[in-house]
mmCIF file of the N, C-alpha and C atoms, coordinates in Angstrom:
data_MODEL
# 
_entry.id   MODEL 
# 
loop_
_atom_site.group_PDB 
_atom_site.id 
_atom_site.type_symbol 
_atom_site.label_atom_id 
_atom_site.label_alt_id 
_atom_site.label_comp_id 
_atom_site.label_asym_id 
_atom_site.label_entity_id 
_atom_site.label_seq_id 
_atom_site.pdbx_PDB_ins_code 
_atom_site.Cartn_x 
_atom_site.Cartn_y 
_atom_site.Cartn_z 
_atom_site.occupancy 
_atom_site.B_iso_or_equiv 
_atom_site.pdbx_formal_charge 
_atom_site.auth_seq_id 
_atom_site.auth_comp_id 
_atom_site.auth_asym_id 
_atom_site.auth_atom_id 
_atom_site.pdbx_PDB_model_num 
ATOM 1   N N  . UNK A 1 1  ? 21.219 300.723 -286.302 1.00 0.00 ? 1  UNK A N  1 
ATOM 2   C CA . UNK A 1 1  ? 21.492 299.296 -286.260 1.00 0.00 ? 1  UNK A CA 1 
ATOM 3   C C  . UNK A 1 1  ? 20.747 298.673 -285.079 1.00 0.00 ? 1  UNK A C  1 
ATOM 4   N N  . UNK A 1 2  ? 20.073 297.585 -285.322 1.00 0.00 ? 2  UNK A N  1 
ATOM 5   C CA . UNK A 1 2  ? 19.328 296.887 -284.282 1.00 0.00 ? 2  UNK A CA 1 
ATOM 6   C C  . UNK A 1 2  ? 20.317 296.098 -283.431 1.00 0.00 ? 2  UNK A C  1 
ATOM 7   N N  . UNK A 1 3  ? 20.089 296.094 -282.140 1.00 0.00 ? 3  UNK A N  1 
ATOM 8   C CA . UNK A 1 3  ? 21.029 295.427 -281.243 1.00 0.00 ? 3  UNK A CA 1 
ATOM 9   C C  . UNK A 1 3  ? 20.942 293.908 -281.364 1.00 0.00 ? 3  UNK A C  1 
ATOM 10  N N  . UNK A 1 4  ? 22.064 293.273 -281.086 1.00 0.00 ? 4  UNK A N  1 
ATOM 11  C CA . UNK A 1 4  ? 22.113 291.813 -281.064 1.00 0.00 ? 4  UNK A CA 1 
ATOM 12  C C  . UNK A 1 4  ? 21.118 291.297 -280.029 1.00 0.00 ? 4  UNK A C  1 
ATOM 13  N N  . UNK A 1 5  ? 21.107 291.923 -278.858 1.00 0.00 ? 5  UNK A N  1 
ATOM 14  C CA . UNK A 1 5  ? 20.224 291.470 -277.786 1.00 0.00 ? 5  UNK A CA 1 
ATOM 15  C C  . UNK A 1 5  ? 18.762 291.493 -278.214 1.00 0.00 ? 5  UNK A C  1 
ATOM 16  N N  . UNK A 1 6  ? 18.304 292.616 -278.739 1.00 0.00 ? 6  UNK A N  1 
ATOM 17  C CA . UNK A 1 6  ? 16.897 292.749 -279.130 1.00 0.00 ? 6  UNK A CA 1 
ATOM 18  C C  . UNK A 1 6  ? 16.530 291.724 -280.206 1.00 0.00 ? 6  UNK A C  1 
ATOM 19  N N  . UNK A 1 7  ? 17.379 291.590 -281.199 1.00 0.00 ? 7  UNK A N  1 
ATOM 20  C CA . UNK A 1 7  ? 17.113 290.653 -282.292 1.00 0.00 ? 7  UNK A CA 1 
ATOM 21  C C  . UNK A 1 7  ? 17.084 289.216 -281.787 1.00 0.00 ? 7  UNK A C  1 
ATOM 22  N N  . UNK A 1 8  ? 18.051 288.860 -280.943 1.00 0.00 ? 8  UNK A N  1 
ATOM 23  C CA . UNK A 1 8  ? 18.097 287.503 -280.409 1.00 0.00 ? 8  UNK A CA 1 
ATOM 24  C C  . UNK A 1 8  ? 16.874 287.202 -279.546 1.00 0.00 ? 8  UNK A C  1 
ATOM 25  N N  . UNK A 1 9  ? 16.486 288.143 -278.700 1.00 0.00 ? 9  UNK A N  1 
ATOM 26  C CA . UNK A 1 9  ? 15.303 287.935 -277.863 1.00 0.00 ? 9  UNK A CA 1 
ATOM 27  C C  . UNK A 1 9  ? 14.062 287.729 -278.725 1.00 0.00 ? 9  UNK A C  1 
ATOM 28  N N  . UNK A 1 10 ? 13.959 288.483 -279.820 1.00 0.00 ? 10 UNK A N  1 
ATOM 29  C CA . UNK A 1 10 ? 12.837 288.306 -280.755 1.00 0.00 ? 10 UNK A CA 1 
ATOM 30  C C  . UNK A 1 10 ? 12.851 286.913 -281.388 1.00 0.00 ? 10 UNK A C  1 
ATOM 31  N N  . UNK A 1 11 ? 14.034 286.444 -281.795 1.00 0.00 ? 11 UNK A N  1 
ATOM 32  C CA . UNK A 1 11 ? 14.150 285.116 -282.404 1.00 0.00 ? 11 UNK A CA 1 
ATOM 33  C C  . UNK A 1 11 ? 13.731 284.025 -281.421 1.00 0.00 ? 11 UNK A C  1 
ATOM 34  N N  . UNK A 1 12 ? 14.191 284.153 -280.183 1.00 0.00 ? 12 UNK A N  1 
ATOM 35  C CA . UNK A 1 12 ? 13.855 283.145 -279.174 1.00 0.00 ? 12 UNK A CA 1 
ATOM 36  C C  . UNK A 1 12 ? 12.368 283.183 -278.857 1.00 0.00 ? 12 UNK A C  1 
ATOM 37  N N  . UNK A 1 13 ? 11.809 284.375 -278.781 1.00 0.00 ? 13 UNK A N  1 
ATOM 38  C CA . UNK A 1 13 ? 10.375 284.488 -278.516 1.00 0.00 ? 13 UNK A CA 1 
ATOM 39  C C  . UNK A 1 13 ? 9.571  283.838 -279.642 1.00 0.00 ? 13 UNK A C  1 
ATOM 40  N N  . UNK A 1 14 ? 9.984  284.040 -280.868 1.00 0.00 ? 14 UNK A N  1 
ATOM 41  C CA . UNK A 1 14 ? 9.284  283.433 -282.002 1.00 0.00 ? 14 UNK A CA 1 
ATOM 42  C C  . UNK A 1 14 ? 9.341  281.902 -281.930 1.00 0.00 ? 14 UNK A C  1 
ATOM 43  N N  . UNK A 1 15 ? 10.455 281.360 -281.427 1.00 0.00 ? 15 UNK A N  1 
ATOM 44  C CA . UNK A 1 15 ? 10.610 279.901 -281.316 1.00 0.00 ? 15 UNK A CA 1 
ATOM 45  C C  . UNK A 1 15 ? 9.833  279.320 -280.151 1.00 0.00 ? 15 UNK A C  1 
ATOM 46  N N  . UNK A 1 16 ? 9.798  280.046 -279.016 1.00 0.00 ? 16 UNK A N  1 
ATOM 47  C CA . UNK A 1 16 ? 9.258  279.467 -277.781 1.00 0.00 ? 16 UNK A CA 1 
ATOM 48  C C  . UNK A 1 16 ? 7.891  279.997 -277.381 1.00 0.00 ? 16 UNK A C  1 
ATOM 49  N N  . UNK A 1 17 ? 7.530  281.168 -277.902 1.00 0.00 ? 17 UNK A N  1 
ATOM 50  C CA . UNK A 1 17 ? 6.290  281.800 -277.470 1.00 0.00 ? 17 UNK A CA 1 
ATOM 51  C C  . UNK A 1 17 ? 6.431  282.527 -276.147 1.00 0.00 ? 17 UNK A C  1 
ATOM 52  N N  . UNK A 1 18 ? 7.646  282.563 -275.615 1.00 0.00 ? 18 UNK A N  1 
ATOM 53  C CA . UNK A 1 18 ? 7.934  283.212 -274.332 1.00 0.00 ? 18 UNK A CA 1 
ATOM 54  C C  . UNK A 1 18 ? 8.970  284.303 -274.564 1.00 0.00 ? 18 UNK A C  1 
ATOM 55  N N  . UNK A 1 19 ? 8.738  285.487 -273.996 1.00 0.00 ? 19 UNK A N  1 
ATOM 56  C CA . UNK A 1 19 ? 9.727  286.564 -274.112 1.00 0.00 ? 19 UNK A CA 1 
ATOM 57  C C  . UNK A 1 19 ? 10.822 286.328 -273.072 1.00 0.00 ? 19 UNK A C  1 
ATOM 58  N N  . UNK A 1 20 ? 12.015 285.938 -273.517 1.00 0.00 ? 20 UNK A N  1 
ATOM 59  C CA . UNK A 1 20 ? 13.084 285.669 -272.567 1.00 0.00 ? 20 UNK A CA 1 
ATOM 60  C C  . UNK A 1 20 ? 13.711 286.958 -272.036 1.00 0.00 ? 20 UNK A C  1 
ATOM 61  N N  . UNK A 1 21 ? 14.408 286.814 -270.954 1.00 0.00 ? 21 UNK A N  1 
ATOM 62  C CA . UNK A 1 21 ? 15.185 287.903 -270.375 1.00 0.00 ? 21 UNK A CA 1 
ATOM 63  C C  . UNK A 1 21 ? 16.662 287.593 -270.582 1.00 0.00 ? 21 UNK A C  1 
ATOM 64  N N  . UNK A 1 22 ? 17.481 288.614 -270.571 1.00 0.00 ? 22 UNK A N  1 
ATOM 65  C CA . UNK A 1 22 ? 18.919 288.458 -270.781 1.00 0.00 ? 22 UNK A CA 1 
ATOM 66  C C  . UNK A 1 22 ? 19.535 287.442 -269.811 1.00 0.00 ? 22 UNK A C  1 
ATOM 67  N N  . UNK A 1 23 ? 19.061 287.423 -268.579 1.00 0.00 ? 23 UNK A N  1 
ATOM 68  C CA . UNK A 1 23 ? 19.641 286.555 -267.545 1.00 0.00 ? 23 UNK A CA 1 
ATOM 69  C C  . UNK A 1 23 ? 19.130 285.117 -267.596 1.00 0.00 ? 23 UNK A C  1 
ATOM 70  N N  . UNK A 1 24 ? 18.136 284.831 -268.432 1.00 0.00 ? 24 UNK A N  1 
ATOM 71  C CA . UNK A 1 24 ? 17.573 283.481 -268.502 1.00 0.00 ? 24 UNK A CA 1 
ATOM 72  C C  . UNK A 1 24 ? 18.607 282.470 -268.989 1.00 0.00 ? 24 UNK A C  1 
ATOM 73  N N  . UNK A 1 25 ? 18.487 281.262 -268.467 1.00 0.00 ? 25 UNK A N  1 
ATOM 74  C CA . UNK A 1 25 ? 19.288 280.151 -268.981 1.00 0.00 ? 25 UNK A CA 1 
ATOM 75  C C  . UNK A 1 25 ? 18.444 279.392 -269.995 1.00 0.00 ? 25 UNK A C  1 
ATOM 76  N N  . UNK A 1 26 ? 19.109 278.672 -270.875 1.00 0.00 ? 26 UNK A N  1 
ATOM 77  C CA . UNK A 1 26 ? 18.365 277.886 -271.863 1.00 0.00 ? 26 UNK A CA 1 
ATOM 78  C C  . UNK A 1 26 ? 17.599 276.760 -271.184 1.00 0.00 ? 26 UNK A C  1 
ATOM 79  N N  . UNK A 1 27 ? 18.120 276.287 -270.067 1.00 0.00 ? 27 UNK A N  1 
ATOM 80  C CA . UNK A 1 27 ? 17.443 275.242 -269.305 1.00 0.00 ? 27 UNK A CA 1 
ATOM 81  C C  . UNK A 1 27 ? 16.090 275.721 -268.778 1.00 0.00 ? 27 UNK A C  1 
ATOM 82  N N  . UNK A 1 28 ? 15.979 277.019 -268.501 1.00 0.00 ? 28 UNK A N  1 
ATOM 83  C CA . UNK A 1 28 ? 14.732 277.559 -267.948 1.00 0.00 ? 28 UNK A CA 1 
ATOM 84  C C  . UNK A 1 28 ? 13.693 277.885 -269.024 1.00 0.00 ? 28 UNK A C  1 
ATOM 85  N N  . UNK A 1 29 ? 14.086 277.818 -270.284 1.00 0.00 ? 29 UNK A N  1 
ATOM 86  C CA . UNK A 1 29 ? 13.180 278.152 -271.386 1.00 0.00 ? 29 UNK A CA 1 
ATOM 87  C C  . UNK A 1 29 ? 12.590 276.885 -272.009 1.00 0.00 ? 29 UNK A C  1 
ATOM 88  N N  . UNK A 1 30 ? 11.385 277.003 -272.566 1.00 0.00 ? 30 UNK A N  1 
ATOM 89  C CA . UNK A 1 30 ? 10.766 275.842 -273.221 1.00 0.00 ? 30 UNK A CA 1 
ATOM 90  C C  . UNK A 1 30 ? 11.332 275.644 -274.626 1.00 0.00 ? 30 UNK A C  1 
ATOM 91  N N  . UNK A 1 31 ? 12.598 275.234 -274.688 1.00 0.00 ? 31 UNK A N  1 
ATOM 92  C CA . UNK A 1 31 ? 13.255 275.065 -275.982 1.00 0.00 ? 31 UNK A CA 1 
ATOM 93  C C  . UNK A 1 31 ? 13.928 273.693 -276.011 1.00 0.00 ? 31 UNK A C  1 
ATOM 94  N N  . UNK A 1 32 ? 13.550 272.885 -276.994 1.00 0.00 ? 32 UNK A N  1 
ATOM 95  C CA . UNK A 1 32 ? 14.132 271.548 -277.103 1.00 0.00 ? 32 UNK A CA 1 
ATOM 96  C C  . UNK A 1 32 ? 15.300 271.567 -278.090 1.00 0.00 ? 32 UNK A C  1 
ATOM 97  N N  . UNK A 1 33 ? 15.916 270.418 -278.275 1.00 0.00 ? 33 UNK A N  1 
ATOM 98  C CA . UNK A 1 33 ? 17.110 270.357 -279.117 1.00 0.00 ? 33 UNK A CA 1 
ATOM 99  C C  . UNK A 1 33 ? 16.812 270.709 -280.573 1.00 0.00 ? 33 UNK A C  1 
ATOM 100 N N  . UNK A 1 34 ? 15.649 270.333 -281.084 1.00 0.00 ? 34 UNK A N  1 
ATOM 101 C CA . UNK A 1 34 ? 15.288 270.683 -282.458 1.00 0.00 ? 34 UNK A CA 1 
ATOM 102 C C  . UNK A 1 34 ? 15.122 272.192 -282.602 1.00 0.00 ? 34 UNK A C  1 
ATOM 103 N N  . UNK A 1 35 ? 14.418 272.804 -281.671 1.00 0.00 ? 35 UNK A N  1 
ATOM 104 C CA . UNK A 1 35 ? 14.231 274.256 -281.716 1.00 0.00 ? 35 UNK A CA 1 
ATOM 105 C C  . UNK A 1 35 ? 15.571 274.971 -281.580 1.00 0.00 ? 35 UNK A C  1 
ATOM 106 N N  . UNK A 1 36 ? 16.474 274.422 -280.770 1.00 0.00 ? 36 UNK A N  1 
ATOM 107 C CA . UNK A 1 36 ? 17.791 275.037 -280.608 1.00 0.00 ? 36 UNK A CA 1 
ATOM 108 C C  . UNK A 1 36 ? 18.592 274.941 -281.904 1.00 0.00 ? 36 UNK A C  1 
ATOM 109 N N  . UNK A 1 37 ? 18.489 273.809 -282.591 1.00 0.00 ? 37 UNK A N  1 
ATOM 110 C CA . UNK A 1 37 ? 19.175 273.654 -283.877 1.00 0.00 ? 37 UNK A CA 1 
ATOM 111 C C  . UNK A 1 37 ? 18.621 274.647 -284.902 1.00 0.00 ? 37 UNK A C  1 
ATOM 112 N N  . UNK A 1 38 ? 17.307 274.805 -284.931 1.00 0.00 ? 38 UNK A N  1 
ATOM 113 C CA . UNK A 1 38 ? 16.683 275.772 -285.842 1.00 0.00 ? 38 UNK A CA 1 
ATOM 114 C C  . UNK A 1 38 ? 17.107 277.194 -285.487 1.00 0.00 ? 38 UNK A C  1 
ATOM 115 N N  . UNK A 1 39 ? 17.183 277.485 -284.198 1.00 0.00 ? 39 UNK A N  1 
ATOM 116 C CA . UNK A 1 39 ? 17.611 278.808 -283.746 1.00 0.00 ? 39 UNK A CA 1 
ATOM 117 C C  . UNK A 1 39 ? 19.047 279.086 -284.179 1.00 0.00 ? 39 UNK A C  1 
ATOM 118 N N  . UNK A 1 40 ? 19.888 278.070 -284.118 1.00 0.00 ? 40 UNK A N  1 
ATOM 119 C CA . UNK A 1 40 ? 21.282 278.224 -284.532 1.00 0.00 ? 40 UNK A CA 1 
ATOM 120 C C  . UNK A 1 40 ? 21.368 278.625 -286.005 1.00 0.00 ? 40 UNK A C  1 
ATOM 121 N N  . UNK A 1 41 ? 20.582 277.984 -286.847 1.00 0.00 ? 41 UNK A N  1 
ATOM 122 C CA . UNK A 1 41 ? 20.565 278.316 -288.276 1.00 0.00 ? 41 UNK A CA 1 
ATOM 123 C C  . UNK A 1 41 ? 20.071 279.750 -288.471 1.00 0.00 ? 41 UNK A C  1 
ATOM 124 N N  . UNK A 1 42 ? 19.036 280.126 -287.746 1.00 0.00 ? 42 UNK A N  1 
ATOM 125 C CA . UNK A 1 42 ? 18.518 281.494 -287.853 1.00 0.00 ? 42 UNK A CA 1 
ATOM 126 C C  . UNK A 1 42 ? 19.561 282.513 -287.401 1.00 0.00 ? 42 UNK A C  1 
ATOM 127 N N  . UNK A 1 43 ? 20.287 282.211 -286.333 1.00 0.00 ? 43 UNK A N  1 
ATOM 128 C CA . UNK A 1 43 ? 21.337 283.108 -285.852 1.00 0.00 ? 43 UNK A CA 1 
ATOM 129 C C  . UNK A 1 43 ? 22.388 283.292 -286.938 1.00 0.00 ? 43 UNK A C  1 
ATOM 130 N N  . UNK A 1 44 ? 22.799 282.196 -287.573 1.00 0.00 ? 44 UNK A N  1 
ATOM 131 C CA . UNK A 1 44 ? 23.791 282.296 -288.648 1.00 0.00 ? 44 UNK A CA 1 
ATOM 132 C C  . UNK A 1 44 ? 23.279 283.176 -289.783 1.00 0.00 ? 44 UNK A C  1 
ATOM 133 N N  . UNK A 1 45 ? 22.032 282.988 -290.171 1.00 0.00 ? 45 UNK A N  1 
ATOM 134 C CA . UNK A 1 45 ? 21.462 283.756 -291.280 1.00 0.00 ? 45 UNK A CA 1 
ATOM 135 C C  . UNK A 1 45 ? 21.254 285.224 -290.930 1.00 0.00 ? 45 UNK A C  1 
ATOM 136 N N  . UNK A 1 46 ? 20.703 285.485 -289.760 1.00 0.00 ? 46 UNK A N  1 
ATOM 137 C CA . UNK A 1 46 ? 20.377 286.859 -289.372 1.00 0.00 ? 46 UNK A CA 1 
ATOM 138 C C  . UNK A 1 46 ? 21.631 287.686 -289.106 1.00 0.00 ? 46 UNK A C  1 
ATOM 139 N N  . UNK A 1 47 ? 22.601 287.082 -288.412 1.00 0.00 ? 47 UNK A N  1 
ATOM 140 C CA . UNK A 1 47 ? 23.785 287.838 -288.011 1.00 0.00 ? 47 UNK A CA 1 
ATOM 141 C C  . UNK A 1 47 ? 24.965 287.654 -288.954 1.00 0.00 ? 47 UNK A C  1 
ATOM 142 N N  . UNK A 1 48 ? 24.837 286.757 -289.929 1.00 0.00 ? 48 UNK A N  1 
ATOM 143 C CA . UNK A 1 48 ? 25.904 286.552 -290.903 1.00 0.00 ? 48 UNK A CA 1 
ATOM 144 C C  . UNK A 1 48 ? 27.168 285.978 -290.299 1.00 0.00 ? 48 UNK A C  1 
ATOM 145 N N  . UNK A 1 49 ? 27.001 285.070 -289.340 1.00 0.00 ? 49 UNK A N  1 
ATOM 146 C CA . UNK A 1 49 ? 28.149 284.467 -288.673 1.00 0.00 ? 49 UNK A CA 1 
ATOM 147 C C  . UNK A 1 49 ? 28.101 282.958 -288.827 1.00 0.00 ? 49 UNK A C  1 
ATOM 148 N N  . UNK A 1 50 ? 29.189 282.331 -288.477 1.00 0.00 ? 50 UNK A N  1 
ATOM 149 C CA . UNK A 1 50 ? 29.267 280.864 -288.413 1.00 0.00 ? 50 UNK A CA 1 
ATOM 150 C C  . UNK A 1 50 ? 29.220 280.489 -286.942 1.00 0.00 ? 50 UNK A C  1 
ATOM 151 N N  . UNK A 1 51 ? 28.260 279.661 -286.576 1.00 0.00 ? 51 UNK A N  1 
ATOM 152 C CA . UNK A 1 51 ? 28.142 279.197 -285.200 1.00 0.00 ? 51 UNK A CA 1 
ATOM 153 C C  . UNK A 1 51 ? 28.875 277.867 -285.098 1.00 0.00 ? 51 UNK A C  1 
ATOM 154 N N  . UNK A 1 52 ? 29.915 277.845 -284.282 1.00 0.00 ? 52 UNK A N  1 
ATOM 155 C CA . UNK A 1 52 ? 30.719 276.636 -284.122 1.00 0.00 ? 52 UNK A CA 1 
ATOM 156 C C  . UNK A 1 52 ? 30.222 275.748 -282.995 1.00 0.00 ? 52 UNK A C  1 
ATOM 157 N N  . UNK A 1 53 ? 30.894 274.617 -282.830 1.00 0.00 ? 53 UNK A N  1 
ATOM 158 C CA . UNK A 1 53 ? 30.518 273.678 -281.775 1.00 0.00 ? 53 UNK A CA 1 
ATOM 159 C C  . UNK A 1 53 ? 30.713 274.265 -280.384 1.00 0.00 ? 53 UNK A C  1 
ATOM 160 N N  . UNK A 1 54 ? 31.581 275.269 -280.272 1.00 0.00 ? 54 UNK A N  1 
ATOM 161 C CA . UNK A 1 54 ? 31.820 275.890 -278.966 1.00 0.00 ? 54 UNK A CA 1 
ATOM 162 C C  . UNK A 1 54 ? 30.577 276.582 -278.412 1.00 0.00 ? 54 UNK A C  1 
ATOM 163 N N  . UNK A 1 55 ? 29.562 276.781 -279.236 1.00 0.00 ? 55 UNK A N  1 
ATOM 164 C CA . UNK A 1 55 ? 28.314 277.377 -278.749 1.00 0.00 ? 55 UNK A CA 1 
ATOM 165 C C  . UNK A 1 55 ? 27.629 276.441 -277.750 1.00 0.00 ? 55 UNK A C  1 
ATOM 166 N N  . UNK A 1 56 ? 27.984 275.167 -277.768 1.00 0.00 ? 56 UNK A N  1 
ATOM 167 C CA . UNK A 1 56 ? 27.400 274.213 -276.826 1.00 0.00 ? 56 UNK A CA 1 
ATOM 168 C C  . UNK A 1 56 ? 27.773 274.548 -275.380 1.00 0.00 ? 56 UNK A C  1 
ATOM 169 N N  . UNK A 1 57 ? 28.829 275.338 -275.180 1.00 0.00 ? 57 UNK A N  1 
ATOM 170 C CA . UNK A 1 57 ? 29.249 275.744 -273.835 1.00 0.00 ? 57 UNK A CA 1 
ATOM 171 C C  . UNK A 1 57 ? 28.412 276.898 -273.302 1.00 0.00 ? 57 UNK A C  1 
ATOM 172 N N  . UNK A 1 58 ? 27.627 277.522 -274.159 1.00 0.00 ? 58 UNK A N  1 
ATOM 173 C CA . UNK A 1 58 ? 26.805 278.672 -273.781 1.00 0.00 ? 58 UNK A CA 1 
ATOM 174 C C  . UNK A 1 58 ? 25.575 278.175 -273.023 1.00 0.00 ? 58 UNK A C  1 
ATOM 175 N N  . UNK A 1 59 ? 25.320 278.774 -271.850 1.00 0.00 ? 59 UNK A N  1 
ATOM 176 C CA . UNK A 1 59 ? 24.189 278.309 -271.040 1.00 0.00 ? 59 UNK A CA 1 
ATOM 177 C C  . UNK A 1 59 ? 23.109 279.362 -270.822 1.00 0.00 ? 59 UNK A C  1 
ATOM 178 N N  . UNK A 1 60 ? 23.406 280.621 -271.140 1.00 0.00 ? 60 UNK A N  1 
ATOM 179 C CA . UNK A 1 60 ? 22.419 281.676 -270.890 1.00 0.00 ? 60 UNK A CA 1 
ATOM 180 C C  . UNK A 1 60 ? 22.279 282.591 -272.101 1.00 0.00 ? 60 UNK A C  1 
ATOM 181 N N  . UNK A 1 61 ? 21.214 283.361 -272.086 1.00 0.00 ? 61 UNK A N  1 
ATOM 182 C CA . UNK A 1 61 ? 20.981 284.342 -273.151 1.00 0.00 ? 61 UNK A CA 1 
ATOM 183 C C  . UNK A 1 61 ? 22.132 285.344 -273.186 1.00 0.00 ? 61 UNK A C  1 
ATOM 184 N N  . UNK A 1 62 ? 22.554 285.818 -272.018 1.00 0.00 ? 62 UNK A N  1 
ATOM 185 C CA . UNK A 1 62 ? 23.648 286.798 -271.947 1.00 0.00 ? 62 UNK A CA 1 
ATOM 186 C C  . UNK A 1 62 ? 24.920 286.236 -272.574 1.00 0.00 ? 62 UNK A C  1 
ATOM 187 N N  . UNK A 1 63 ? 25.221 284.969 -272.292 1.00 0.00 ? 63 UNK A N  1 
ATOM 188 C CA . UNK A 1 63 ? 26.408 284.345 -272.877 1.00 0.00 ? 63 UNK A CA 1 
ATOM 189 C C  . UNK A 1 63 ? 26.269 284.212 -274.390 1.00 0.00 ? 63 UNK A C  1 
ATOM 190 N N  . UNK A 1 64 ? 25.064 283.912 -274.863 1.00 0.00 ? 64 UNK A N  1 
ATOM 191 C CA . UNK A 1 64 ? 24.854 283.786 -276.307 1.00 0.00 ? 64 UNK A CA 1 
ATOM 192 C C  . UNK A 1 64 ? 24.990 285.141 -276.996 1.00 0.00 ? 64 UNK A C  1 
ATOM 193 N N  . UNK A 1 65 ? 24.506 286.194 -276.361 1.00 0.00 ? 65 UNK A N  1 
ATOM 194 C CA . UNK A 1 65 ? 24.677 287.542 -276.917 1.00 0.00 ? 65 UNK A CA 1 
ATOM 195 C C  . UNK A 1 65 ? 26.163 287.849 -277.065 1.00 0.00 ? 65 UNK A C  1 
ATOM 196 N N  . UNK A 1 66 ? 26.934 287.581 -276.010 1.00 0.00 ? 66 UNK A N  1 
ATOM 197 C CA . UNK A 1 66 ? 28.381 287.830 -276.052 1.00 0.00 ? 66 UNK A CA 1 
ATOM 198 C C  . UNK A 1 66 ? 29.047 286.973 -277.129 1.00 0.00 ? 66 UNK A C  1 
ATOM 199 N N  . UNK A 1 67 ? 28.615 285.729 -277.268 1.00 0.00 ? 67 UNK A N  1 
ATOM 200 C CA . UNK A 1 67 ? 29.160 284.825 -278.280 1.00 0.00 ? 67 UNK A CA 1 
ATOM 201 C C  . UNK A 1 67 ? 28.917 285.388 -279.681 1.00 0.00 ? 67 UNK A C  1 
ATOM 202 N N  . UNK A 1 68 ? 27.684 285.803 -279.946 1.00 0.00 ? 68 UNK A N  1 
ATOM 203 C CA . UNK A 1 68 ? 27.339 286.354 -281.260 1.00 0.00 ? 68 UNK A CA 1 
ATOM 204 C C  . UNK A 1 68 ? 28.160 287.608 -281.540 1.00 0.00 ? 68 UNK A C  1 
ATOM 205 N N  . UNK A 1 69 ? 28.284 288.480 -280.552 1.00 0.00 ? 69 UNK A N  1 
ATOM 206 C CA . UNK A 1 69 ? 29.061 289.711 -280.738 1.00 0.00 ? 69 UNK A CA 1 
ATOM 207 C C  . UNK A 1 69 ? 30.528 289.399 -281.037 1.00 0.00 ? 69 UNK A C  1 
ATOM 208 N N  . UNK A 1 70 ? 31.093 288.393 -280.363 1.00 0.00 ? 70 UNK A N  1 
ATOM 209 C CA . UNK A 1 70 ? 32.489 287.998 -280.640 1.00 0.00 ? 70 UNK A CA 1 
ATOM 210 C C  . UNK A 1 70 ? 32.627 287.457 -282.058 1.00 0.00 ? 70 UNK A C  1 
ATOM 211 N N  . UNK A 1 71 ? 31.673 286.625 -282.477 1.00 0.00 ? 71 UNK A N  1 
ATOM 212 C CA . UNK A 1 71 ? 31.718 286.057 -283.822 1.00 0.00 ? 71 UNK A CA 1 
ATOM 213 C C  . UNK A 1 71 ? 31.588 287.157 -284.884 1.00 0.00 ? 71 UNK A C  1 
ATOM 214 N N  . UNK A 1 72 ? 30.719 288.121 -284.621 1.00 0.00 ? 72 UNK A N  1 
ATOM 215 C CA . UNK A 1 72 ? 30.544 289.232 -285.563 1.00 0.00 ? 72 UNK A CA 1 
ATOM 216 C C  . UNK A 1 72 ? 31.820 290.060 -285.648 1.00 0.00 ? 72 UNK A C  1 
ATOM 217 N N  . UNK A 1 73 ? 32.460 290.299 -284.512 1.00 0.00 ? 73 UNK A N  1 
ATOM 218 C CA . UNK A 1 73 ? 33.710 291.066 -284.497 1.00 0.00 ? 73 UNK A CA 1 
ATOM 219 C C  . UNK A 1 73 ? 34.801 290.316 -285.255 1.00 0.00 ? 73 UNK A C  1 
ATOM 220 N N  . UNK A 1 74 ? 34.852 289.005 -285.093 1.00 0.00 ? 74 UNK A N  1 
ATOM 221 C CA . UNK A 1 74 ? 35.845 288.196 -285.798 1.00 0.00 ? 74 UNK A CA 1 
ATOM 222 C C  . UNK A 1 74 ? 35.603 288.238 -287.304 1.00 0.00 ? 74 UNK A C  1 
ATOM 223 N N  . UNK A 1 75 ? 34.341 288.223 -287.715 1.00 0.00 ? 75 UNK A N  1 
ATOM 224 C CA . UNK A 1 75 ? 34.007 288.314 -289.144 1.00 0.00 ? 75 UNK A CA 1 
ATOM 225 C C  . UNK A 1 75 ? 34.423 289.663 -289.711 1.00 0.00 ? 75 UNK A C  1 
ATOM 226 N N  . UNK A 1 76 ? 34.231 290.722 -288.925 1.00 0.00 ? 76 UNK A N  1 
ATOM 227 C CA . UNK A 1 76 ? 34.609 292.064 -289.370 1.00 0.00 ? 76 UNK A CA 1 
ATOM 228 C C  . UNK A 1 76 ? 36.110 292.172 -289.580 1.00 0.00 ? 76 UNK A C  1 
ATOM 229 N N  . UNK A 1 77 ? 36.887 291.494 -288.742 1.00 0.00 ? 77 UNK A N  1 
ATOM 230 C CA . UNK A 1 77 ? 38.346 291.550 -288.844 1.00 0.00 ? 77 UNK A CA 1 
ATOM 231 C C  . UNK A 1 77 ? 38.863 290.809 -290.067 1.00 0.00 ? 77 UNK A C  1 
ATOM 232 N N  . UNK A 1 78 ? 38.137 289.776 -290.495 1.00 0.00 ? 78 UNK A N  1 
ATOM 233 C CA . UNK A 1 78 ? 38.600 288.976 -291.627 1.00 0.00 ? 78 UNK A CA 1 
ATOM 234 C C  . UNK A 1 78 ? 38.048 289.451 -292.963 1.00 0.00 ? 78 UNK A C  1 
ATOM 235 N N  . UNK A 1 79 ? 37.096 290.375 -292.929 1.00 0.00 ? 79 UNK A N  1 
ATOM 236 C CA . UNK A 1 79 ? 36.527 290.822 -294.210 1.00 0.00 ? 79 UNK A CA 1 
ATOM 237 C C  . UNK A 1 79 ? 37.071 292.145 -294.643 1.00 0.00 ? 79 UNK A C  1 
# 
């Protein structure tokens, strides 16, 4: 199984052209609101989760990884 971290970093790199690090904040990356919206859709499709409005509280790659993992765990419990 491919890790959430590796897959997410690949998705962000494809959007921005920059290989992000786990500790990076979204503010430090060249990603605008449109690219972030597109990334959200890709995250939902790739990881099979629903991204809620609470994702707006996420400020770093590490926090987004944890968010995705929590959402995936919640999906596993309900299926």
